[in-house]
C-alpha positions in Angstrom: 121.6 -97.3 -48.7 117.5 -97.0 -48.7 117.8 -95.3 -44.6 120.4 -92.7 -46.5 118.8 -91.8 -49.3 115.3 -91.1 -46.9 117.8 -88.9 -44.8 118.8 -87.1 -47.5 115.4 -86.8 -49.1 114.0 -85.5 -45.2 117.2 -83.2 -45.1 116.0 -81.1 -48.4 112.6 -81.2 -48.0 113.7 -79.3 -44.3 116.2 -77.2 -45.6 113.1 -76.3 -48.5 110.5 -75.4 -45.6 113.0 -73.3 -44.2 113.6 -71.4 -47.1 110.2 -71.1 -48.1 109.8 -70.0 -44.2 112.5 -67.2 -44.4 111.4 -66.1 -48.0 107.7 -65.2 -46.1 109.0 -63.3 -43.4 110.8 -61.5 -45.5 108.1 -60.5 -47.7 105.6 -59.9 -45.2 106.7 -56.6 -44.3 104.3 -53.7 -45.8 105.7 -50.4 -46.6 102.7 -48.4 -44.9 103.7 -44.9 -46.2 101.3 -45.8 -49.1 98.7 -47.8 -46.6 98.4 -44.1 -44.6 98.2 -42.2 -47.7 94.9 -44.6 -48.4 93.6 -44.1 -44.9 93.6 -40.4 -44.8 91.8 -40.5 -48.3 89.7 -42.7 -47.1 89.0 -40.9 -43.0 88.4 -37.4 -45.0 85.7 -39.0 -47.4 84.3 -40.9 -44.5 84.3 -38.6 -41.5 85.0 -35.1 -43.2 83.8 -32.7 -39.9 86.8 -34.7 -38.0 90.1 -33.8 -38.4 93.0 -36.4 -38.6 95.2 -36.6 -35.5 96.6 -39.8 -36.0 97.1 -42.7 -38.0 99.6 -45.4 -37.3 99.8 -48.5 -40.2 101.0 -51.8 -38.9 103.7 -53.2 -41.4 102.4 -56.5 -40.9 99.6 -58.7 -42.9 97.8 -60.8 -40.0 95.6 -62.4 -42.1 97.4 -62.9 -45.7 94.7 -60.6 -47.6 97.1 -57.6 -48.7 95.5 -55.4 -45.9 97.1 -53.8 -42.9 94.9 -52.0 -39.7 95.7 -48.5 -39.8 94.1 -47.7 -36.5 93.7 -44.1 -36.3 92.4 -41.2 -33.8 89.8 -38.2 -35.0 89.3 -35.1 -32.8 86.1 -34.9 -31.6 85.7 -39.4 -31.2 86.3 -40.1 -28.3 87.5 -43.9 -29.5 90.0 -45.1 -32.3 88.9 -45.7 -35.7 89.8 -49.2 -36.8 90.9 -49.8 -40.7 92.7 -51.6 -43.0 94.0 -50.0 -45.9 96.2 -51.5 -48.7 99.8 -52.1 -48.2 102.7 -52.0 -50.5 105.0 -55.8 -51.0 107.4 -56.4 -52.6 104.7 -59.1 -54.2 101.9 -56.8 -54.7 100.6 -55.7 -58.2 98.9 -52.1 -57.3 95.9 -52.5 -59.9 94.6 -55.8 -57.8 93.3 -53.4 -55.1 93.4 -50.3 -53.9 91.9 -47.9 -50.9 91.0 -48.4 -47.4 87.7 -50.4 -45.5 86.3 -51.2 -42.4 87.6 -53.8 -40.3 86.4 -57.3 -41.3 85.1 -58.5 -37.7 86.3 -61.9 -36.9 84.0 -64.5 -35.4 84.6 -67.7 -34.1 
């Protein structure tokens, strides 16, 4: 009887873990239209002499900080400008953060 209870408990734990994983996947994609608007504003302020030729924000927050990567190409620069901008998430309260910032260095 104890073995059956253990199996049921373990089964329930696995089901809950699977549901949590599915919920995290469902809510991990951002609406990037607002992030791209933030990127345009940030780049216009930081690079006023360079016209923006391309901005493509990625819909996934890879490190869980609420920001998405927005690699951008500017006229007159050989290398893309890498910035992070706040994404719009189903669980995100807009008053918590806004705007863009340079990509954080990932030193290991």
